[in-house]
C-alpha positions as CSV (number, residue, x, y, z in Angstrom):
1,M,-20.6,-1.0,30.2
2,T,-17.5,-2.3,29.6
3,L,-16.8,-6.3,29.9
4,K,-14.7,-6.7,32.6
5,T,-11.7,-10.0,32.3
6,A,-9.6,-11.9,33.7
7,L,-7.3,-14.6,32.9
8,L,-6.7,-17.3,35.1
9,H,-4.2,-20.0,35.3
10,Y,-1.6,-22.2,37.6
11,A,1.1,-19.3,37.1
12,A,1.6,-16.0,35.0
13,P,4.6,-14.7,34.1
14,P,7.7,-14.6,34.6
15,V,7.1,-17.9,35.0
16,I,8.3,-20.1,31.3
17,G,6.0,-21.7,29.5
18,G,3.9,-21.7,26.0
19,V,0.7,-21.1,28.1
20,E,2.5,-18.9,30.6
21,A,3.9,-16.7,27.1
22,V,0.3,-17.2,25.6
23,L,-1.9,-15.5,29.1
24,L,1.3,-12.5,28.1
25,A,0.2,-12.2,24.7
26,H,-3.7,-12.1,25.3
27,A,-3.0,-9.4,28.5
28,R,-1.1,-7.2,26.1
29,Q,-4.0,-7.3,23.5
30,F,-6.5,-6.6,25.8
31,V,-4.1,-4.1,27.1
32,Q,-3.7,-2.4,24.1
33,A,-7.4,-2.2,23.2
34,G,-7.7,0.2,26.0
35,M,-9.9,-3.4,28.0
36,P,-9.9,-3.9,31.7
37,I,-7.8,-6.8,32.0
38,A,-5.9,-8.6,35.2
39,V,-4.6,-12.0,35.2
40,I,-5.4,-14.1,39.1
41,A,-2.8,-16.8,39.5
42,G,-0.8,-18.7,41.9
43,S,2.8,-17.9,40.7
44,G,3.7,-14.6,39.3
45,V,4.6,-11.0,39.0
46,T,3.3,-7.1,38.7
47,S,6.2,-6.5,36.4
48,A,6.5,-8.9,34.2
49,L,3.0,-8.5,33.2
50,P,1.9,-5.4,30.4
51,E,1.8,-2.5,33.0
52,G,-2.6,-1.5,33.1
53,C,-3.0,-5.4,34.1
54,E,-4.1,-5.9,37.3
55,F,-2.5,-9.0,39.1
56,I,-4.3,-11.1,41.7
57,Q,-2.2,-14.1,43.9
58,I,-3.4,-16.8,45.0
59,P,-0.5,-19.3,46.3
60,E,-2.8,-22.6,46.4
61,M,-3.0,-22.4,42.9
62,D,0.2,-23.0,41.9
63,T,0.8,-26.6,41.0
64,R,4.4,-26.4,42.9
65,H,2.5,-24.9,45.7
66,P,3.7,-28.1,48.5
67,E,0.5,-29.5,50.0
68,I,-0.5,-29.4,45.9
69,L,1.8,-31.6,45.1
70,Q,1.5,-33.7,47.9
71,L,-2.2,-34.1,46.8
72,S,-1.1,-34.2,42.7
73,A,0.6,-37.5,43.8
74,A,-2.0,-39.2,45.5
75,L,-4.5,-38.4,43.1
76,E,-2.3,-39.2,40.3
77,H,-2.4,-43.2,41.6
78,G,-6.1,-42.8,42.0
79,Q,-6.5,-41.9,45.9
80,V,-8.2,-39.1,46.6
81,P,-6.8,-37.5,50.2
82,A,-8.9,-36.5,52.9
83,E,-7.0,-33.0,52.8
84,F,-8.6,-32.7,48.8
85,E,-12.0,-31.1,50.7
86,A,-10.8,-28.6,52.6
87,L,-8.2,-27.3,50.3
88,T,-11.2,-26.9,47.6
89,Q,-12.9,-25.3,50.0
90,R,-9.9,-22.9,50.9
91,L,-9.6,-22.4,46.8
92,T,-13.5,-21.9,46.8
93,D,-13.3,-19.2,49.2
94,A,-9.8,-17.7,48.2
95,L,-11.1,-17.0,45.0
96,R,-15.3,-16.4,45.4
97,P,-14.2,-12.6,46.1
98,V,-11.8,-12.0,43.2
99,V,-14.2,-13.9,40.2
100,I,-17.1,-12.3,40.8
101,R,-15.8,-9.2,40.1
102,Y,-15.0,-10.1,36.4
103,D,-18.1,-10.3,33.5
104,R,-15.6,-12.9,31.6
105,L,-13.2,-15.5,33.1
106,L,-10.6,-16.7,30.5
107,V,-9.5,-20.2,32.2
108,H,-6.4,-22.0,30.6
109,N,-5.8,-25.2,31.2
110,V,-7.6,-26.0,34.9
111,L,-10.6,-27.3,33.4
112,T,-8.8,-29.7,30.6
113,K,-5.5,-30.7,33.2
114,H,-5.0,-32.9,36.4
115,F,-2.0,-30.7,37.5
116,N,-4.0,-29.1,40.2
117,L,-7.5,-31.2,40.8
118,P,-8.8,-29.3,43.9
119,L,-8.6,-25.4,41.8
120,T,-10.7,-27.4,39.6
121,A,-13.4,-28.5,41.9
122,A,-13.2,-24.6,43.4
123,L,-14.3,-23.6,39.7
124,F,-17.0,-25.7,39.1
125,R,-18.3,-25.0,42.7
126,L,-18.2,-20.9,41.6
127,M,-19.8,-21.6,38.6
128,D,-22.4,-23.8,40.8
129,E,-23.2,-20.7,43.2
130,G,-23.0,-18.0,40.1
131,A,-19.4,-16.3,41.6
132,A,-17.8,-17.4,38.1
133,R,-19.8,-16.1,35.2
134,G,-19.1,-15.7,31.6
135,V,-16.8,-18.7,31.5
136,T,-14.4,-19.5,28.5
137,T,-12.0,-23.6,29.1
138,W,-8.6,-22.4,26.7
139,C,-8.2,-25.7,25.6
140,H,-4.5,-26.0,25.0
141,D,-4.2,-29.6,26.2
142,L,-6.2,-32.1,27.5
143,T,-5.4,-34.8,29.9
144,W,-8.1,-37.4,29.2
145,S,-6.3,-37.7,25.5
146,S,-3.0,-37.3,26.2
147,P,-1.1,-40.1,25.8
148,T,1.7,-39.3,28.1
149,S,-1.0,-38.2,31.2
150,R,-4.0,-40.4,30.4
151,N,-3.3,-42.9,33.1
152,K,-3.6,-40.5,35.3
153,V,-6.9,-39.9,35.7
154,F,-9.7,-42.2,36.4
155,D,-13.6,-42.4,36.0
156,A,-14.5,-41.0,39.3
157,Y,-14.6,-37.6,41.2
158,P,-12.8,-35.9,41.3
159,W,-10.9,-36.9,37.5
160,N,-14.4,-36.6,35.4
161,L,-14.4,-33.0,36.2
162,L,-12.1,-32.6,33.7
163,R,-14.2,-34.0,31.1
164,T,-17.8,-32.9,31.8
165,A,-19.5,-30.4,29.7
166,R,-21.3,-27.5,31.2
167,P,-23.6,-25.3,29.3
168,D,-22.1,-22.3,31.2
169,V,-19.1,-22.9,29.7
170,S,-17.4,-21.6,26.3
171,Y,-14.7,-23.9,25.0
172,V,-12.0,-22.6,22.7
173,A,-9.4,-25.2,21.1
174,V,-5.9,-23.5,20.1
175,S,-5.9,-26.1,16.9
176,M,-7.8,-28.4,14.9
177,Q,-6.1,-31.4,16.3
178,R,-7.3,-30.4,19.9
179,Q,-10.8,-28.9,18.6
180,K,-11.4,-32.7,17.9
181,E,-9.9,-33.7,21.1
182,A,-12.3,-31.3,22.8
183,A,-15.4,-32.2,21.4
184,E,-14.3,-36.0,22.1
185,T,-13.3,-35.6,25.7
186,F,-17.1,-33.8,26.4
187,G,-18.9,-35.4,24.1
188,M,-19.8,-32.3,22.3
189,P,-20.2,-31.2,18.4
190,L,-17.2,-30.1,16.7
191,D,-18.7,-26.8,16.0
192,K,-19.2,-26.2,19.6
193,V,-15.9,-25.9,20.1
194,R,-14.3,-22.9,18.5
195,V,-10.5,-22.4,17.5
196,I,-8.5,-19.1,18.1
197,Y,-4.9,-19.9,17.1
198,N,-2.1,-19.0,19.2
199,G,-0.5,-16.3,17.1
200,V,2.9,-14.5,17.1
201,D,4.7,-11.0,18.6
202,Q,5.8,-9.2,15.0
203,Q,7.3,-6.7,16.9
204,M,9.2,-9.2,19.7
205,L,10.2,-11.8,17.0
206,L,11.5,-8.9,14.3
207,G,13.2,-6.5,17.3
208,I,10.8,-3.8,15.7
209,S,10.9,-1.0,17.9
210,P,7.6,0.8,19.2
211,E,8.1,3.3,17.0
212,T,8.3,1.3,13.8
213,S,5.4,-0.8,14.5
214,A,3.4,2.5,15.3
215,L,4.6,3.6,12.1
216,A,3.8,0.5,10.2
217,D,0.1,0.3,11.6
218,R,-0.5,4.2,10.0
219,L,1.5,3.1,6.8
220,G,-0.9,-0.3,7.2
221,I,2.0,-2.9,6.4
222,W,0.0,-5.7,8.7
223,D,-3.1,-6.0,5.4
224,A,-0.6,-6.1,3.1
225,D,0.0,-8.7,0.5
226,L,2.9,-7.6,-0.4
227,V,5.0,-5.3,1.0
228,V,8.0,-4.2,-0.9
229,L,10.8,-1.4,0.7
230,M,12.4,1.8,-1.4
231,P,15.1,2.6,1.3
232,V,16.1,5.6,-0.5
233,R,15.8,9.6,-0.3
234,V,13.5,11.2,-3.2
235,T,15.4,12.1,-5.7
236,R,15.4,11.5,-9.2
237,A,17.8,9.5,-9.9
238,K,15.9,7.0,-7.7
239,N,13.3,6.8,-10.3
240,I,10.2,6.7,-8.2
241,E,7.8,7.2,-10.6
242,Y,8.5,3.6,-12.6
243,A,7.5,2.9,-9.1
244,L,4.2,3.9,-8.9
245,E,4.2,2.6,-12.7
246,M,4.5,-0.6,-10.9
247,M,2.1,-0.3,-8.4
248,A,-0.5,0.0,-10.6
249,A,0.2,-2.8,-12.9
250,M,-0.1,-4.5,-9.0
251,K,-3.2,-3.1,-8.8
252,R,-4.5,-4.0,-11.8
253,S,-3.4,-7.5,-10.7
254,S,-5.0,-7.6,-8.1
255,C,-2.5,-7.7,-5.5
256,Q,-2.8,-5.0,-2.7
257,A,0.6,-4.5,-2.2
258,R,2.7,-1.7,-0.1
259,L,5.1,0.4,-1.3
260,V,7.2,2.2,1.2
261,V,9.9,4.7,0.1
262,T,11.5,5.6,3.4
263,G,13.6,8.9,3.0
264,P,12.9,12.4,2.8
265,P,13.3,14.9,-0.4
266,D,17.3,15.2,-0.5
267,P,18.1,18.1,1.4
268,H,21.6,18.3,-0.7
269,D,19.0,18.7,-3.8
270,A,17.7,21.8,-4.7
271,G,14.8,20.2,-6.8
272,G,14.3,17.3,-4.1
273,G,11.4,19.4,-2.8
274,S,9.7,20.2,-6.7
275,Y,10.2,16.0,-7.7
276,Y,8.2,15.1,-4.2
277,Q,5.4,16.9,-5.0
278,E,5.1,15.9,-8.8
279,L,5.4,12.8,-7.4
280,R,2.6,13.5,-5.0
281,V,0.6,14.7,-7.8
282,L,1.1,11.5,-10.2
283,R,0.2,9.8,-7.2
284,R,-3.0,11.2,-6.4
285,R,-3.9,11.1,-10.5
286,M,-3.3,6.9,-10.6
287,D,-5.3,6.8,-7.1
288,L,-2.2,5.3,-5.3
289,E,-2.2,7.1,-2.3
290,Q,-3.2,3.6,-0.1
291,E,-0.3,1.8,-2.5
292,L,2.1,4.7,-2.5
293,R,3.6,5.6,1.1
294,F,5.8,8.1,1.7
295,V,7.4,7.5,5.5
296,Y,8.3,11.3,5.3
297,E,4.2,11.9,5.2
298,S,3.5,9.3,7.9
299,G,4.2,10.0,11.2
300,P,1.9,10.5,13.9
301,D,1.1,14.5,12.9
302,P,0.7,13.7,9.1
303,A,0.6,17.9,8.7
304,Q,4.4,17.5,10.0
305,P,6.6,16.0,7.9
306,Y,8.6,12.4,9.9
307,Q,12.2,11.2,9.4
308,I,13.8,8.1,11.2
309,D,17.0,7.0,11.7
310,Q,19.1,4.0,10.3
311,S,17.6,1.5,12.5
312,S,14.4,2.4,11.9
313,V,15.3,1.7,8.3
314,A,16.1,-1.3,9.2
315,D,13.0,-2.3,11.1
316,L,11.2,-1.5,8.2
317,L,13.7,-3.4,5.7
318,R,13.0,-7.1,8.4
319,L,9.1,-5.9,7.4
320,S,9.5,-6.3,3.8
321,D,8.9,-8.9,1.1
322,L,11.1,-7.5,-1.4
323,M,13.9,-4.7,-1.7
324,F,13.0,-2.5,-4.8
325,M,15.6,0.2,-6.5
326,P,14.6,0.9,-10.1
327,S,17.1,3.4,-10.1
328,H,18.6,4.9,-13.1
329,H,22.4,5.0,-12.1
330,E,24.1,4.6,-8.2
331,G,27.4,5.0,-6.6
332,F,27.2,1.5,-5.4
333,G,23.8,0.6,-4.1
334,M,23.8,0.0,-0.4
335,P,20.4,-1.3,-0.1
336,V,21.4,-4.2,-2.1
337,L,24.1,-5.3,1.2
338,E,22.2,-4.8,3.3
339,A,18.7,-6.7,2.2
340,G,21.0,-9.4,1.4
341,L,22.2,-9.7,4.8
342,A,18.6,-9.3,6.0
343,G,17.3,-12.6,3.9
344,V,14.8,-10.2,2.0
345,P,15.0,-10.8,-1.7
346,V,16.5,-7.5,-4.4
347,V,14.8,-6.6,-7.2
348,T,17.0,-3.7,-8.7
349,T,18.1,-2.1,-11.7
350,A,22.2,-3.2,-12.5
351,V,23.4,-1.1,-9.8
352,P,27.2,-2.0,-8.9
353,A,26.3,-3.4,-5.6
354,A,24.5,-5.7,-7.7
355,L,26.5,-6.9,-10.6
356,E,29.4,-6.8,-8.9
357,I,28.6,-8.2,-5.1
358,A,25.3,-9.9,-5.1
359,L,26.1,-11.4,-8.9
360,E,22.7,-13.3,-9.6
361,D,21.2,-13.8,-6.0
362,A,19.6,-10.2,-6.8
363,F,16.3,-10.1,-9.5
364,V,18.5,-7.3,-11.8
365,F,15.8,-6.2,-14.5
366,S,16.3,-3.1,-17.4
367,L,14.2,-0.1,-17.2
368,N,13.1,-1.1,-20.8
369,T,11.4,-3.8,-19.0
370,S,7.3,-2.6,-19.0
371,P,6.0,-2.1,-15.2
372,D,3.5,-4.9,-16.5
373,L,6.5,-7.4,-17.5
374,L,8.0,-6.7,-14.5
375,V,4.7,-7.5,-12.0
376,E,4.3,-10.6,-13.7
377,Q,7.4,-11.9,-13.3
378,L,7.3,-10.8,-9.9
379,L,3.7,-12.2,-9.5
380,N,4.5,-15.4,-10.5
381,W,7.6,-15.6,-8.1
382,I,5.5,-15.0,-5.7
383,E,2.8,-17.8,-6.9
384,E,6.2,-20.1,-6.5
385,N,7.6,-19.0,-3.1
386,S,6.4,-20.9,-0.3
387,Q,8.7,-19.2,2.3
388,Y,7.0,-15.7,1.0
389,Q,3.3,-17.1,1.2
390,L,3.6,-18.0,4.8
391,R,5.3,-15.2,6.0
392,R,2.2,-13.6,4.4
393,R,-0.6,-15.1,5.8
394,V,1.5,-14.8,9.4
395,R,1.9,-11.5,9.0
396,R,-1.7,-11.1,7.9
397,D,-3.7,-13.7,10.1
398,F,-1.4,-15.0,12.9
399,T,-0.1,-12.1,14.7
400,W,-1.5,-11.6,18.1
401,K,-3.4,-8.4,17.1
402,A,-5.1,-9.8,14.5
403,I,-6.2,-12.9,16.4
404,F,-7.7,-10.7,19.2
405,Q,-9.2,-8.4,16.9
406,R,-10.7,-10.8,14.6
407,D,-11.8,-13.9,16.6
408,I,-10.8,-13.1,20.7
409,K,-12.4,-9.5,21.0
410,P,-15.8,-11.1,19.2
411,L,-15.7,-13.9,21.2
412,L,-16.2,-11.8,24.6
413,E,-18.6,-9.4,23.1
414,G,-20.6,-11.6,22.1
415,G,-20.2,-14.4,24.3
416,R,-21.4,-17.9,23.6
């Protein structure tokens, strides 16, 4: 049976905010994984959420709802207005037929922040009734540990709900600092609060098209330690056999590298097709079929040749750690300039663009250099390059897809 999950927060996109952005990212991952997902919030619109995500709006959940604003102003001064009970019951009654439909309820900040205490109280009642099941509270922020809002809560009902631990709730914090604050606030052991970091959307951040993102999945780019791009056609002048030798040396060094050749066999070269087949045979003989990938063979249907346009090549360049060009000769060497503009380090033979324009800003090597020596030099550079180290770690561990597969999905499947 497929579990049904709902995300619950005060507001949803297009409202702009850090938690709303996380909500949107979570919803996208559920949709992409083919898992049922809904968002329950006080404000937002369906069109701002991924297609396939249900949106349920209950206006009184919004922190900006006029009645909530009026009530919160009194609560922040230690007063519980007479209207509190009636509003809590209205929210309880409105939410009951909604939350009972879901097996898992991921509650963002509502059980830890004071912005809508009637909503917090309503969720407690629904959990007591058994209507709200499989609740996980996502602790982005906590009022009780905040130096700026700690003076807005008091040691009595309803404020103490924000530090009341429940055995039927799972606790998630977005950092180890928040984990420590949550454990102290709820009076529970540190290991009872799971840390699930926020992530990045690499497609949006790097301006990658959906087509290129799908191609990157097929190429295995996201899991690689080092992504090396050869934005060239398959011709003998490009010296792709040297790239194979380099990848073999990478593999011997236990570096999980991926080298991607973007272009097809040269249509203007009668021998281009035979050279491509020679490289495929050599790659198989060297056991490098995962390490060296041709875009030409990496389409949605592997049996059909696949070609990409220049904008997709630019997408792949932005995803890469190095631009590699071991050419025997080039009239100019345009990829040197393209990589330079994209901020991607260049490793190349002495082509005109490198010698006359890039000067000392490119890593220029001789084809007399053994692949093992070149790899040793590159791995030393990697070891000392903090920018690359962070980029690799984020690409491998902190994309939303990686976080969803590694942390969120197991949380839902395993429960508490």
